[in-house]
Structure formats: structure tokens, C-alpha cells
N, C-alpha and C positions, 0 to 999 in steps of 0.2 A: 520199609513202610508197610502199613497195615493193608490187608486186602480189602477191597470195596470201600476204601476211604475216599472222601471227596478231596479235591485239590486244597480247599480251605483247611480241612482237618490235617492233611499232610503238612501244609505250611505251618500251621499252629504247632503241630507235633515237633517239627524240625526246629522251629524257633525256641520252643521249650528246651529241647536238648542242647541247643547252642547256648542258651542262657545259663543252663546248669554248669556248663564247662567254664564259666567265668570264676566259679568257686572251686576250692580245693576238694578233691574227691571225698575226703572224710569229714568235711565241714557239715554242720547241721543244715545250713542253707542248701547245699548241694543235695544232701539226702532228702530234704523236703521236696525240692523241685523234681528230683528223680522219682520220688514216690507219687507225686501228683501226675507226672507224665505217664507212669505205669498203671495208675489206678483210676484216673478220671477220664471222662468222655467229653468231647466238645459237642454241644447240642445247639442247634440254631432253630429258634421258634419264630415263625413268621405269622403276622396277624395283619390282615388287610381290611378289616372293618373299621374304618376311621370314625364311623358314627357311634361305635361302642368301644372306645379306647381301652377301657378296663377289662373287656371280654377276654383278652389274651391271658389274663391271670386266673380266670375262673376255673379251668381244669386243675391248676396247681392248688388253689384254695380248697377245692373239693377233695382232691387227693390227700391234702394235709389234714383236713377235717376227718376223713375216713380213717386215716392212719392213727390219728389221735384217739378216735372213738374205739378202734380195735385194741389199743394199748391202754384204754382207760385214761388217756392223756389229760393233762391239765387244761381246763377251760374255766374262765371266770366271767361272770356277768354276761354270758352269751357270746364271749369272744374266744375264738379259736387260738391255738398256740401261735398262729402266724400274725395275730394282732388284728384280724379282720372279723367283723360280726358275721354270724352265721346267716 
């Protein structure tokens, strides 16, 4: 198990590893699951402002817009690559 990982992350990691074992070691599905388990992170984002339910997405929209701007990314009609208006 990974150091400093929460119980939820440890459980998700173990479930992913068990799920991978359902498939033959050289199968494309097994390789994909193993790759995901080796390279992805489990992130839990909590938002408690029920009066502004969309606010949880604001940091992600901002980061996406900034990333697109740095790369000269595609925008059309004032809409960012994530499909939301600026």
C-alpha cells in the first residue's frame, strides 16, 4: 500500500488490483486496468455550499480555461473547451 494514503484510497487501489486479476495477464483489458492503477490518482472533492451548487466546478473551469489559453487552445463563440461560457 502507498504511504500516507487514506483508507478509501487503499480500498479503491486494492479493488482495482483485484479487478485486474479477473483478466489474463497479457490481455488488453488487464494491461489497461494495471496502467490506470499505476498512473491515476483517486481524488475526492467536497463542496458544502448548497446555496451555490455549481461552485464546486469553478476551480476546474478556471484551470481548464487557463490551460487552454496557455496552449492557444480552441475556443469558439466565447465557449471554453469544456463547453462552458467564460
